[in-house]
Backbone as CSV, one residue per row, in Angstrom:
resi,resn,N_x,N_y,N_z,CA_x,CA_y,CA_z,C_x,C_y,C_z
1,MET,0.815,-1.080,-0.005,0.070,0.098,-0.037,0.873,1.329,-0.017
2,GLN,0.381,2.316,-0.575,1.146,3.471,-0.638,0.154,4.737,-0.538
3,ALA,0.501,5.712,0.113,-0.253,7.067,0.257,0.683,8.119,0.050
4,THR,0.161,9.220,-0.653,0.916,10.407,-0.710,0.132,11.548,-0.281
5,ILE,0.644,12.361,0.734,-0.083,13.519,1.211,0.670,14.670,0.838
6,THR,-0.091,15.710,0.311,0.594,16.877,-0.195,-0.106,17.985,0.569
7,LEU,0.735,18.815,1.242,0.259,20.090,1.972,0.733,21.227,1.335
8,GLU,-0.105,22.142,1.179,0.376,23.468,0.258,0.385,24.591,1.346
9,TYR,1.472,25.380,1.289,1.543,26.518,2.177,1.829,27.848,1.365
10,ASN,1.582,28.952,1.971,1.840,30.283,1.307,3.070,30.503,0.912
11,ASP,4.143,29.905,1.450,5.546,30.221,0.972,6.363,29.006,1.294
12,SER,7.572,28.916,0.665,8.485,27.919,0.773,9.112,27.765,2.262
13,LYS,9.293,28.933,2.742,9.907,28.998,4.161,9.123,28.268,5.166
14,THR,7.811,28.393,5.131,6.779,27.555,5.897,6.885,26.258,5.654
15,ALA,6.835,25.920,4.450,6.847,24.372,3.939,8.246,23.828,4.401
16,ALA,9.362,24.582,4.433,10.582,24.013,4.929,10.564,23.688,6.334
17,ALA,9.929,24.707,7.180,9.963,24.500,8.589,9.092,23.338,8.980
18,VAL,7.943,23.117,8.269,7.099,22.005,8.618,7.706,20.653,8.279
19,ALA,8.355,20.710,7.054,8.927,19.364,6.549,10.030,18.994,7.472
20,GLU,10.859,20.052,7.930,12.014,19.682,9.029,11.422,19.249,10.259
21,ALA,10.330,19.858,10.679,9.737,19.407,12.020,9.163,18.093,12.024
22,VAL,8.695,17.581,10.962,8.160,16.116,10.958,9.028,15.133,10.324
23,SER,10.042,15.518,9.786,11.072,14.511,9.155,11.710,13.633,10.252
24,PRO,11.896,14.067,11.409,12.566,13.136,12.424,11.773,12.017,12.658
25,ASP,10.499,12.053,12.588,9.523,10.915,12.855,9.693,9.917,11.775
26,ASN,10.246,10.258,10.611,10.323,9.130,9.478,11.492,8.205,9.808
27,SER,12.430,8.479,10.675,13.521,7.394,10.955,13.130,6.515,11.946
28,LYS,12.041,6.655,12.620,11.507,5.816,13.673,10.409,4.878,13.120
29,ALA,10.305,4.817,11.844,9.304,3.770,11.402,9.644,2.348,11.525
30,PRO,8.627,1.465,11.990,8.820,0.089,12.140,9.106,-0.688,10.926
31,LYS,9.555,-1.949,11.073,9.810,-2.646,9.807,8.601,-2.737,8.930
32,GLY,8.700,-2.680,7.601,7.574,-2.811,6.631,6.915,-1.354,6.477
33,LEU,7.389,-0.447,7.013,6.808,1.041,6.918,7.761,2.011,6.516
34,LYS,7.650,2.641,5.483,8.650,3.667,4.925,8.011,4.980,4.962
35,VAL,8.429,6.068,5.549,7.861,7.333,5.385,8.813,8.347,4.975
36,MET,8.592,9.029,3.804,9.559,9.975,3.274,8.803,11.285,3.167
37,THR,9.398,12.281,3.703,8.815,13.653,3.716,9.775,14.587,3.097
38,GLN,9.483,15.465,2.266,10.298,16.464,1.521,9.522,17.671,1.185
39,ARG,10.212,18.680,1.098,9.603,20.030,0.625,9.815,20.004,-0.965
40,GLN,8.738,20.610,-1.578,8.771,20.778,-2.869,8.236,22.118,-3.142
41,GLY,9.123,23.243,-3.255,8.530,24.586,-3.352,7.842,24.953,-2.158
42,ALA,6.532,25.337,-2.194,5.681,25.699,-1.079,4.745,24.614,-0.708
43,CYS,5.195,23.268,-0.987,4.479,22.199,-0.532,5.277,21.227,0.301
44,VAL,4.687,20.585,1.135,5.341,19.454,2.028,4.649,18.041,1.361
45,VAL,5.507,17.326,0.869,4.986,15.886,0.298,5.405,14.819,1.116
46,THR,4.518,13.987,1.567,4.868,12.786,2.410,4.474,11.645,1.712
47,THR,5.248,10.596,1.522,4.909,9.394,0.807,5.043,8.343,1.867
48,ILE,4.093,7.559,2.073,4.012,6.422,3.049,3.854,5.131,2.347
49,LYS,4.893,4.159,2.487,4.833,2.896,1.967,4.702,1.877,2.969
50,LEU,3.765,0.928,2.849,3.574,-0.085,3.919,3.164,-1.349,3.334
51,LYS,3.880,-2.387,4.108,3.619,-3.772,3.841,2.945,-4.261,5.130
52,GLY,1.613,-3.987,5.189,0.879,-4.424,6.402,-0.631,-4.089,6.267
53,LYS,-1.144,-3.808,7.375,-2.548,-3.600,7.557,-3.103,-2.165,7.210
54,THR,-4.263,-2.070,6.702,-4.739,-0.740,6.342,-4.870,0.161,7.617
55,ALA,-5.166,-0.582,8.745,-5.123,0.225,10.030,-3.973,0.893,10.295
56,THR,-2.837,0.274,10.138,-1.479,0.811,10.261,-1.150,1.957,9.393
57,LEU,-1.632,1.912,8.131,-1.644,3.066,7.194,-2.278,4.263,7.658
58,ILE,-3.642,4.115,8.082,-4.535,5.147,8.549,-3.903,5.705,9.974
59,ALA,-3.317,4.915,10.842,-2.716,5.390,12.078,-1.499,6.299,11.684
60,THR,-0.747,5.850,10.710,0.560,6.611,10.368,0.093,7.956,9.713
61,ILE,-0.978,7.983,8.929,-1.447,9.255,8.260,-1.884,10.105,9.531
62,ASP,-2.615,9.533,10.320,-3.112,10.298,11.439,-1.984,10.869,12.447
63,ASP,-0.820,10.297,12.495,0.182,10.688,13.427,0.882,11.708,12.635
64,LEU,1.098,11.568,11.364,1.710,12.657,10.424,0.883,13.841,10.721
65,LEU,-0.379,13.852,10.409,-1.281,15.064,10.500,-1.163,15.738,11.816
66,GLU,-1.109,15.058,12.799,-0.931,15.548,14.274,0.387,16.261,14.452
67,SER,1.335,15.698,14.002,2.718,16.325,13.872,2.763,17.631,13.088
68,VAL,2.081,17.486,11.961,1.995,18.856,11.047,1.212,19.891,11.780
69,THR,0.072,19.712,12.443,-0.699,20.503,13.189,0.194,21.160,14.315
70,THR,0.929,20.368,15.107,1.689,20.849,16.077,2.785,21.812,15.548
71,ALA,3.361,21.478,14.454,4.464,22.354,13.854,3.821,23.589,13.318
72,GLU,2.664,23.622,12.752,1.945,24.678,12.290,1.608,25.632,13.413
73,LYS,1.183,25.225,14.573,0.808,25.976,15.761,1.908,26.636,16.333
74,ALA,3.039,25.898,16.377,4.447,26.392,16.821,4.842,27.464,16.002
75,LEU,4.723,27.437,14.680,5.176,28.462,13.756,4.354,29.763,13.967
76,HIS,2.927,29.503,14.100,2.135,30.747,14.293,2.265,31.433,15.640
77,VAL,2.703,30.542,16.735,3.087,31.218,17.933,4.362,32.039,17.817
78,ILE,5.396,31.506,17.106,6.577,32.162,16.995,6.486,33.364,16.100
79,ARG,5.619,33.341,15.108,5.487,34.630,14.252,4.783,35.468,14.900
80,ALA,3.822,35.218,15.813,3.008,36.173,16.456,3.984,36.937,17.417
81,LYS,4.892,36.251,18.102,5.740,36.859,18.987,6.825,37.730,18.268
82,THR,7.170,37.512,17.115,8.177,38.105,16.469,7.705,39.372,15.611
83,SER,6.410,39.466,15.456,5.783,40.411,14.532,5.560,41.822,15.491
């Protein structure tokens, strides 16, 4: 199974920050699961490849989106304090 999630941002700087924030999680993937995140312009593209159950794929996507949400909130707070 494979899923690709593409998240679009207003600028490449935001996309880079989000990609860097969620990329460390990629190295912790269990056997049979491969997660690759990269920035492409103003987008963050994550590809998930899995040899396993659909429930694991759904849980991985959920974890990714939670991490992205946390990164976006942190960026919002940082930007609000520096404005």
